[in-house]
C-alpha positions in Angstrom: 12.5 -17.5 -17.3 10.1 -14.6 -16.6 9.6 -12.5 -19.7 10.3 -8.9 -18.6 9.1 -6.0 -20.7 11.8 -3.4 -20.2 10.6 0.1 -19.7 12.3 3.3 -18.9 10.2 4.1 -15.8 7.4 2.8 -13.6 4.3 2.0 -15.5 2.8 4.5 -13.4 5.2 6.8 -15.2 6.5 7.3 -18.6 4.8 8.1 -21.9 1.3 6.7 -22.1 1.1 7.3 -25.8 2.5 5.7 -28.9 4.8 8.7 -29.3 7.8 9.8 -27.4 8.1 10.5 -23.7 6.3 13.7 -23.0 8.3 14.6 -19.9 11.5 16.5 -19.4 15.0 15.1 -19.9 16.2 15.4 -16.4 14.8 14.7 -12.9 13.0 17.6 -11.2 14.6 20.0 -8.8 12.1 20.0 -6.0 12.0 21.7 -2.6 12.7 18.9 -0.1 9.3 18.4 1.5 10.6 16.1 4.2 14.3 17.0 4.2 16.1 19.6 6.3 13.1 21.8 6.6 15.2 24.8 5.4 13.3 25.1 2.2 16.5 24.5 0.2 16.1 23.2 -3.3 17.6 19.8 -3.9 17.9 17.7 -7.0 15.9 14.5 -6.5 16.9 11.4 -8.4 13.7 10.0 -9.9 12.9 7.7 -12.7 15.4 9.3 -15.1 18.2 9.3 -12.6 19.8 6.7 -10.4 17.9 3.9 -8.8 20.2 2.5 -6.1 19.2 -0.8 -4.7 20.8 -0.9 -1.2 19.1 -4.0 0.1 17.8 -2.1 3.1 14.2 -1.5 1.8 13.0 -5.0 2.3 13.6 -5.7 6.0 12.7 -9.1 7.5 9.6 -7.5 9.0 8.5 -6.2 5.6 9.2 -9.5 3.8 7.3 -11.4 6.5 4.3 -9.1 6.4 4.1 -9.4 2.6 4.2 -13.2 2.8 1.5 -13.3 5.4 -0.6 -11.1 3.2 -0.1 -13.3 0.2 -0.8 -16.4 2.2 -4.1 -14.8 3.3 -5.0 -14.1 -0.3 -4.1 -17.6 -1.4 -6.4 -19.0 1.4 -9.5 -16.9 0.6 -9.5 -17.2 -3.2 -12.8 -18.6 -4.6 -12.7 -21.8 -6.5 -13.3 -20.0 -9.8 -10.2 -17.9 -9.1 -12.1 -14.7 -8.1 -12.0 -12.6 -5.0 -14.9 -10.9 -3.2 -16.0 -12.3 0.1 -15.8 -9.2 2.2 -16.9 -5.6 1.8 -20.1 -6.6 0.1 -18.5 -7.9 -3.1 -18.9 -11.2 -4.9 -16.4 -12.3 -7.5 -15.2 -8.8 -8.3 -13.0 -8.3 -11.4 -11.1 -5.4 -9.9 -10.3 -7.1 -6.6 -9.4 -10.3 -8.4 -7.0 -8.3 -10.6 -5.3 -6.6 -7.7 -4.8 -9.9 -6.0 -3.2 -11.2 -9.2 -0.9 -8.2 -9.3 0.1 -8.8 -5.7 1.1 -12.4 -6.7 3.0 -11.1 -9.7 4.8 -8.6 -7.4 6.2 -11.5 -5.4 7.7 -13.0 -8.6 5.3 -15.8 -9.2 4.0 -16.5 -12.7 0.9 -18.4 -13.9 1.4 -22.0 -12.8 5.0 -21.2 -11.6 6.3 -20.2 -8.2 4.8 -20.3 -4.8 1.5 -18.6 -5.8 1.5 -19.8 -9.4 -1.7 -21.7 -9.2 -3.5 -18.9 -7.5 -2.2 -16.5 -10.1 -3.3 -18.8 -13.0 -6.8 -19.1 -11.5 -7.1 -15.3 -11.2 -6.0 -14.8 -14.8 -8.4 -17.4 -16.0 -11.3 -15.6 -14.2 -10.4 -12.3 -15.8 -10.0 -13.8 -19.3 -13.3 -15.6 -19.0 -15.1 -12.4 -17.9 -13.7 -10.2 -20.7 -16.6 -9.8 -23.1 -16.5 -9.2 -26.9 -16.9 -5.5 -26.3 -13.8 -5.5 -24.1 -15.8 -4.8 -20.9 -14.4 -6.8 -17.9 -17.0 -7.5 -15.2 -17.4 -10.1 -12.6 -20.5 -11.1 -10.7 -20.6 -7.9 -8.7 -19.8 -4.2 -9.2 -20.0 -1.3 -6.8 -20.3 2.1 -8.2 -19.8 0.9 -11.8 -17.6 -1.4 -13.8 -14.9 1.1 -14.9 -12.9 0.8 -11.7 -12.7 -2.9 -12.2 -12.0 -2.3 -15.9 -8.9 -0.3 -15.2 -7.4 -2.7 -12.6 -8.3 -5.8 -14.7 -6.8 -4.4 -17.8 -3.6 -3.5 -15.9 -3.5 -7.1 -14.7 -3.9 -8.5 -18.2 -1.1 -6.3 -19.4 1.3 -7.3 -16.6 0.5 -11.0 -17.0 0.7 -10.9 -20.8 4.5 -11.4 -20.8 4.4 -14.3 -18.3 1.6 -16.4 -19.9 1.7 -18.5 -23.0 -2.1 -18.2 -23.5 -2.8 -16.6 -26.9 -6.2 -15.3 -25.8 -4.6 -13.0 -23.2 -3.4 -10.5 -25.9 -6.8 -10.6 -27.6 -8.6 -9.9 -24.3 -6.1 -7.2 -23.5 -6.6 -5.5 -26.8 -10.3 -5.5 -26.5 -10.2 -4.1 -23.0 -7.9 -1.3 -24.1 -10.2 -0.4 -27.1 -13.1 -0.1 -24.7 -11.2 2.3 -22.5 -10.1 4.4 -25.5 -13.7 4.5 -26.9 -15.3 5.6 -23.6 -13.0 8.6 -22.8 -15.3 11.6 -22.4 -14.8 15.1 -23.9 -13.1 16.4 -20.8 -10.4 13.7 -21.2 -11.4 11.4 -18.3 -13.5 8.4 -17.4 -16.1 7.7 -14.7 -18.1 4.7 -13.3 -19.9 3.6 -16.5 -18.4 2.8 -19.9 -20.1 5.9 -21.4 -18.8 9.4 -22.2 -21.1 11.4 -20.0 -18.8 12.6 -17.2 -15.4 11.9 -15.5 -13.7 11.9 -12.2 -10.0 11.7 -11.3 -10.3 8.4 -9.3 -11.5 6.3 -12.2 -9.4 8.2 -14.7 -6.1 7.2 -13.0 -7.2 3.5 -13.2 -7.6 3.8 -16.9 -4.4 5.8 -17.4 -2.4 3.1 -15.5 -4.0 0.4 -17.6 -3.2 2.2 -20.8 0.5 2.7 -19.8 0.9 -1.0 -18.9 -0.8 -2.0 -22.2 1.5 0.2 -24.2 4.5 -1.4 -22.5 3.1 -4.8 -23.6 3.0 -3.6 -27.2 -0.7 -2.6 -27.5 -1.4 0.5 -29.5 -2.7 3.5 -27.4 -3.6 6.6 -29.4 -1.5 9.7 -28.5 -4.7 11.8 -28.6 -6.2 9.8 -25.8 -3.2 10.5 -23.6 -3.1 14.2 -24.5 -6.7 14.6 -23.5 -6.0 12.7 -20.2 -3.1 15.0 -19.4 -5.3 18.0 -19.9 -8.0 16.6 -17.6 -5.5 15.8 -14.8 -3.8 19.2 -15.0 -7.2 21.0 -14.8 -8.0 18.9 -11.7 -5.2 20.3 -9.6 -6.0 23.0 -7.1 -3.8 25.9 -5.9 -2.7 24.0 -2.8 -1.2 21.3 -4.9 -3.9 18.8 -4.2 -6.4 17.4 -6.7 -10.2 17.6 -7.0 -12.5 14.7 -7.5 -14.2 16.3 -10.5 -13.6 19.5 -12.4 -16.8 20.9 -10.7 -15.8 20.1 -7.1 -12.6 21.8 -6.2 -11.7 20.4 -2.7 -8.4 18.6 -2.2 -7.8 15.3 -0.4 -4.9 12.9 0.1 -6.1 9.8 -1.8 -7.1 11.5 -5.1 -4.1 13.8 -4.9 -1.8 10.8 -4.7 -3.6 9.4 -7.7 -3.3 12.8 -9.5 0.5 12.8 -9.2 0.6 9.2 -10.5 -1.6 10.2 -13.4 0.9 12.8 -14.4 3.8 10.4 -14.1 1.9 7.9 -16.1 1.6 10.3 -18.9 5.3 11.2 -19.0 5.1 14.4 -17.0 8.2 14.0 -14.8 8.8 17.6 -13.7 7.2 21.0 -13.6 5.0 23.0 -11.1 2.2 20.4 -11.1 4.6 17.6 -10.0 6.3 19.8 -7.4 3.2 21.1 -5.8 1.5 17.7 -5.9 4.4 15.9 -4.3 4.6 18.5 -1.5 0.8 18.2 -0.9 0.9 14.3 -0.8 4.0 14.2 1.4 2.0 16.0 4.2 0.1 12.7 4.6 3.2 10.7 5.4 2.2 8.0 8.0 2.9 9.2 11.5 3.1 12.8 10.4 0.8 15.7 11.5 -1.4 15.3 8.4 -1.5 11.5 8.8 -3.7 10.1 6.0 -6.3 12.9 5.9 -9.1 12.1 3.6 -9.6 8.4 4.4 -9.2 5.5 2.0 -5.9 4.5 3.5 -5.0 1.6 1.1 -6.1 3.3 -2.1 -4.3 6.5 -1.2 -1.0 4.8 -0.2 -1.1 2.5 -3.2 -0.6 5.6 -5.4 1.4 7.7 -2.9 4.0 5.1 -2.4 4.5 4.7 -6.1 4.7 8.5 -6.5 7.4 8.7 -3.8 9.3 5.8 -5.4 9.3 7.8 -8.7 10.3 11.1 -7.0 13.2 9.4 -5.2 15.5 11.5 -3.0 14.2 12.4 0.4 10.7 11.8 -0.7 11.3 8.0 -1.1 13.9 7.7 1.7 11.4 9.2 4.2 8.2 7.8 2.9 9.2 4.2 2.5 10.2 3.5 6.2 7.1 5.3 7.4 4.6 3.4 5.2 6.2 0.0 5.5 6.4 0.2 9.3 2.7 1.4 9.4 1.5 -1.5 7.2 3.4 -4.0 9.4 1.9 -2.5 12.5 -1.7 -2.5 11.1 -1.7 -6.0 9.7 -4.1 -8.5 11.3 -2.8 -11.8 12.7 -4.3 -13.8 9.8 -2.3 -11.7 7.3 -5.2 -9.4 6.3 -5.7 -5.7 6.9 -8.9 -3.9 7.8 -9.6 -0.7 5.9 -12.3 1.1 4.0 -13.3 -1.4 1.3 -12.9 -5.0 2.4 -10.1 -7.3 3.6 -9.3 -8.8 0.2 -9.0 -5.5 -1.4 -7.0 -4.1 1.5 -4.7 -7.2 1.5 -4.0 -7.0 -2.2 -3.2 -3.3 -2.0 -1.1 -3.8 1.1 0.9 -6.6 -0.5 1.5 -4.5 -3.7 2.8 -1.6 -1.6 5.1 -3.7 0.5 6.6 -5.3 -2.6 7.3 -2.2 -4.6 11.0 -2.4 -3.8 11.1 -5.9 -5.4 10.8 -4.1 -8.8 9.5 -7.4 -10.3 6.5 -6.0 -12.2 7.2 -4.8 -15.8 5.6 -1.5 -14.8 8.1 -1.2 -11.9 11.2 -1.5 -14.0 13.4 1.5 -14.4 
């Protein structure tokens, strides 16, 4: 039986520290960004409220698209368990981790289930490529290894409860220690495992990994999370969007979706930052007037869909049909998708998004 780590909220939400939840005790009251259009304030049932499972989220079309995507990922996996044939990557730790998370999202476990062998191979690759320092790096990196570090640490944390391999915890602990050690004075992280600077995009990867690791029983210092919260809040602009760095103040959809998830990750469930952030991100609902401004379709929707799931209410009810239909429409015949990074990355992200309503991942338990 799958060992589930019960959590109060999405691993993209909740307290990221070893202390208590830092958020409020009730779901936020937010202006309905996609509701009646009257500007009335409605109470949205988010992670601390009801989570009704009506059975209507996973339509036959959505289920079929997710299966086609997973079948594609299973076919293109390298013999060593890695991914990275498209987009200029070779055996990339981050893309391999995302593919593994996609298989976990379906309900498979290492060596068990339809994609169990693929999942076991991906896990083996990540374990083998986690060094003594905790740095996880494959044969190729793009801007720097910390993107892959965040995704790979997240994967180790999610797989930890499903794998009997004792070395998984050791590798996970080392990976977390490296993330904690390399947080910079602003409270964030950037491409390299050094403390020189920070950006929001890399920072959310590390926050997500720390949350999942804490769920798995790995100690995460409260001070690390407090500094991360301060960094994310300072990154928000007056329009509700988020800036890439503290020195560049323009807003864009992908990093703003990541910004909202960052706050949820750290236990910030309500307040002006959440309210303004949700309204800004909702403008990019697929098919809307602000449809996906800012590029990076899969990256942005990976975070935005999780944020809307957490927010609940009209946010989720309107966002989910729009994004799921858009992904089904955009899927290639071979089960892949074509986006900004590479087909394997895009397929992994697409499959994770489409399977969020499964609520199988420990970090997706409410």
